[in-house]
C-alpha positions as CSV (number, residue, x, y, z in Angstrom):
1,M,84.6,303.0,200.8
2,S,85.9,299.8,199.9
3,L,89.1,298.0,201.5
4,T,91.4,295.8,200.1
5,I,91.2,292.2,201.7
6,Y,93.3,289.1,202.2
7,L,91.8,285.9,202.7
8,D,94.1,283.8,205.0
9,D,93.3,279.9,204.4
10,C,90.6,279.1,206.6
11,S,88.9,282.2,204.4
12,D,89.6,281.2,201.5
13,D,86.4,280.3,199.4
14,D,85.5,281.8,195.6
15,D,81.6,282.3,197.2
16,L,82.3,284.7,199.8
17,I,85.5,285.7,197.0
18,A,82.9,286.3,195.0
19,F,80.2,288.8,197.3
20,L,82.9,290.8,199.1
21,I,83.6,291.9,195.2
22,Q,80.6,292.0,194.3
23,A,80.1,294.5,196.7
24,G,83.0,296.6,195.8
25,H,86.1,295.5,197.8
26,T,89.0,294.0,196.1
27,V,90.2,290.4,197.7
28,I,93.3,289.0,197.5
29,S,93.0,284.9,198.2
30,P,96.5,282.9,198.9
31,R,96.2,280.8,196.1
32,A,96.2,284.1,194.1
33,A,98.9,285.3,196.0
34,G,101.1,282.1,196.2
35,T,100.9,282.0,200.0
36,K,98.8,279.2,200.3
37,G,99.2,276.9,203.5
38,W,101.8,280.0,205.3
39,D,101.8,279.7,208.7
40,D,99.3,282.0,210.6
41,P,102.3,285.1,211.2
42,D,103.4,284.8,207.7
43,H,99.9,285.5,206.4
44,L,99.2,288.2,208.8
45,E,103.1,289.5,207.5
46,Y,102.4,289.2,203.7
47,A,98.6,291.1,204.5
48,A,100.9,293.8,206.9
49,T,103.6,294.2,204.0
50,H,101.0,294.9,201.3
51,G,98.5,296.8,203.0
52,Y,95.9,294.8,203.0
53,V,93.2,294.2,206.1
54,L,93.0,290.8,207.0
55,F,90.2,288.6,207.1
56,T,89.7,285.0,208.8
57,H,88.1,282.3,210.5
58,N,90.5,281.6,213.0
59,P,89.6,284.8,215.6
60,P,92.1,282.7,218.7
61,D,95.6,282.5,216.5
62,F,94.6,286.1,215.4
63,R,93.5,288.0,218.7
64,R,97.1,286.4,220.2
65,L,99.6,287.9,216.4
66,H,97.4,291.0,217.1
67,R,98.6,291.5,221.0
68,D,101.8,290.9,220.1
69,W,102.2,292.5,217.3
70,Q,101.2,295.9,219.3
71,V,103.4,295.2,222.2
72,Q,106.4,294.8,219.6
73,G,104.6,298.9,218.0
74,R,104.7,296.4,214.7
75,T,101.8,298.3,212.7
76,H,99.0,296.4,210.2
77,A,95.8,297.3,208.2
78,G,93.1,296.1,210.7
79,I,92.1,291.8,210.5
80,F,88.5,291.1,210.7
81,L,87.6,287.8,212.3
82,I,84.3,285.2,212.1
83,Y,83.3,283.3,214.6
84,K,81.8,280.4,213.6
85,D,78.8,279.2,215.4
86,N,78.5,275.9,213.6
87,N,75.3,276.2,214.1
88,V,73.4,277.3,210.3
89,R,70.8,279.3,212.0
90,K,72.6,281.6,214.1
91,D,76.3,281.6,211.5
92,I,77.4,284.6,210.1
93,T,76.5,283.8,205.6
94,H,78.3,285.7,203.1
95,P,75.5,288.2,202.8
96,D,75.7,289.0,206.5
97,I,80.2,289.1,206.3
98,V,79.8,291.8,204.0
99,R,76.6,293.6,205.4
100,A,78.9,293.4,208.8
101,I,81.4,295.2,207.2
102,G,79.3,298.3,205.6
103,N,78.2,298.8,208.5
104,L,81.4,298.4,210.2
105,L,82.7,301.0,207.6
106,A,80.0,303.6,208.3
107,S,80.0,303.7,212.0
108,G,83.5,305.5,211.5
109,L,86.1,302.9,213.5
110,P,89.7,303.4,213.0
111,I,90.9,299.9,210.9
112,V,94.3,300.4,210.9
113,N,96.1,298.5,213.4
114,E,92.5,297.3,215.1
115,I,90.8,293.7,215.2
116,H,87.3,293.4,214.5
117,I,85.4,290.7,214.9
118,L,82.3,291.3,211.9
119,N,79.7,289.2,213.4
120,Q,79.4,291.7,216.2
121,W,78.4,294.5,213.1
122,Q,75.5,292.3,210.9
């Protein structure tokens, strides 16, 4: 199964994009979408409007936005979070991210309207 993944500003990285595309996913970057520099709520709105899974390295803000959307009864295609420890030995690498997405998809858990921490799936 492949996904269409929208990267927010803090995740917009050419190497990550290349790894995700190589794994069969479609990737939309803020540079390509014309959304670079937008605020987090606007990134989520853009991703939701287009049916894209949002991918971010900014968990606190998007956890809050996800909760707010649940309360409001709003829907999105899913949110993938990455936590950074700022420790090269602990941080999740691009290949780890691809593997984590594959593991999550293989689990059969729902993606739509859910938030998933990819660090836990590597």
